[in-house]
C-alpha positions in Angstrom: -21.5 -6.0 -44.0 -21.8 -9.6 -42.9 -19.0 -11.4 -41.2 -18.4 -13.4 -44.4 -18.3 -10.1 -46.4 -15.9 -8.6 -43.9 -13.6 -11.7 -44.1 -13.6 -11.5 -47.9 -12.8 -7.8 -47.8 -9.9 -8.5 -45.4 -8.5 -11.2 -47.6 -8.6 -9.1 -50.7 -7.2 -6.0 -48.9 -4.3 -8.1 -47.6 -3.4 -9.3 -51.1 -3.7 -5.9 -52.6 -1.8 -4.2 -49.8 1.1 -6.6 -50.2 1.4 -6.6 -54.0 -0.4 -3.8 -55.7 1.8 -0.9 -54.6 4.9 -2.6 -56.0 3.1 -3.4 -59.3 1.9 0.1 -59.8 5.2 1.7 -58.9 7.1 -0.7 -61.2 4.8 -0.1 -64.1 4.1 3.7 -63.7 6.5 5.1 -61.1 5.7 6.3 -57.6 2.5 8.3 -57.3 -0.2 9.1 -54.8 -2.9 8.6 -57.5 -3.2 6.3 -60.5 -5.7 6.1 -63.4 -8.5 3.6 -63.5 -6.7 1.8 -66.3 -3.5 1.5 -64.4 -5.3 0.2 -61.3 -7.3 -2.3 -63.5 -4.0 -3.5 -65.0 -2.7 -4.2 -61.6 -5.9 -5.9 -60.5 -5.8 -8.1 -63.7 -2.2 -9.1 -62.9 -3.2 -10.1 -59.4 -6.3 -11.8 -60.7 -8.6 -9.8 -58.4 -12.3 -9.9 -59.5 -15.5 -9.0 -57.9 -16.9 -6.2 -55.8 -13.8 -5.8 -53.5 -11.8 -4.3 -56.4 -13.2 -1.1 -54.9 -10.5 -1.4 -52.2 -7.8 -0.7 -54.8 -9.9 2.1 -56.3 -10.3 3.7 -52.9 -6.5 3.5 -52.3 -5.4 5.2 -55.5 -8.3 7.3 -56.7 -9.7 10.5 -55.4 -13.0 10.1 -53.5 -14.9 11.7 -56.4 -13.3 9.3 -58.9 -14.0 6.4 -56.6 -17.7 7.3 -56.5 -17.8 7.7 -60.3 -16.1 4.3 -61.0 -18.1 2.3 -58.4 -21.3 4.1 -59.3 -22.3 4.0 -55.6 -22.5 0.1 -55.7 -19.4 -0.6 -53.7 -19.9 -3.0 -50.7 -17.5 -0.8 -48.7 -17.2 2.9 -48.3 -14.2 4.8 -49.7 -13.0 5.7 -46.2 -13.4 2.2 -44.8 -11.6 0.7 -47.9 -8.7 3.2 -47.4 -8.4 2.4 -43.7 -8.4 -1.3 -44.5 -5.8 -1.0 -47.3 -3.4 1.4 -45.7 -3.6 -0.4 -42.4 -2.2 -3.5 -44.1 0.2 -2.0 -46.6 3.8 -2.6 -45.6 4.6 1.1 -46.5 2.2 3.9 -46.8 2.9 5.3 -50.2 5.9 6.0 -52.5 9.1 6.3 -50.6 11.1 9.6 -50.9 13.5 7.6 -53.0 10.9 6.5 -55.5 11.6 7.2 -59.2 10.1 10.5 -60.2 10.8 11.7 -63.8 12.1 15.3 -64.1 13.1 17.4 -67.0 16.7 17.8 -68.2 16.6 21.5 -67.2 15.5 20.6 -63.6 18.2 17.9 -63.4 20.9 20.4 -64.6 19.8 23.1 -62.1 19.8 20.6 -59.2 23.3 19.4 -60.2 24.6 22.9 -60.5 23.6 23.8 -56.9 25.1 20.6 -55.4 28.3 21.2 -53.3 31.5 19.9 -54.8 
């Protein structure tokens, strides 16, 4: 990658690392992985276009899904994109206090075991 390509990737990674996790968590709850459609919605909201969208795909898709979506034409490898993204993200994934939906039965059983 040229120095200009590296600079462009860093600028996009910085924008994504600062804003995309919050957008995804707000829209779809905390998760390690998101769908391509959810990631695309976040990218559209941030107005990110071009080949460095692959940084977001690398952060939130499995490596197999990343390869399928980018069709091998990504200017950056999945591992390099993940290192770039998670090296800049202010937190490295959903916090333990992130919203996670549970069933009513699970909620009732958790409440029943809590000390009074």
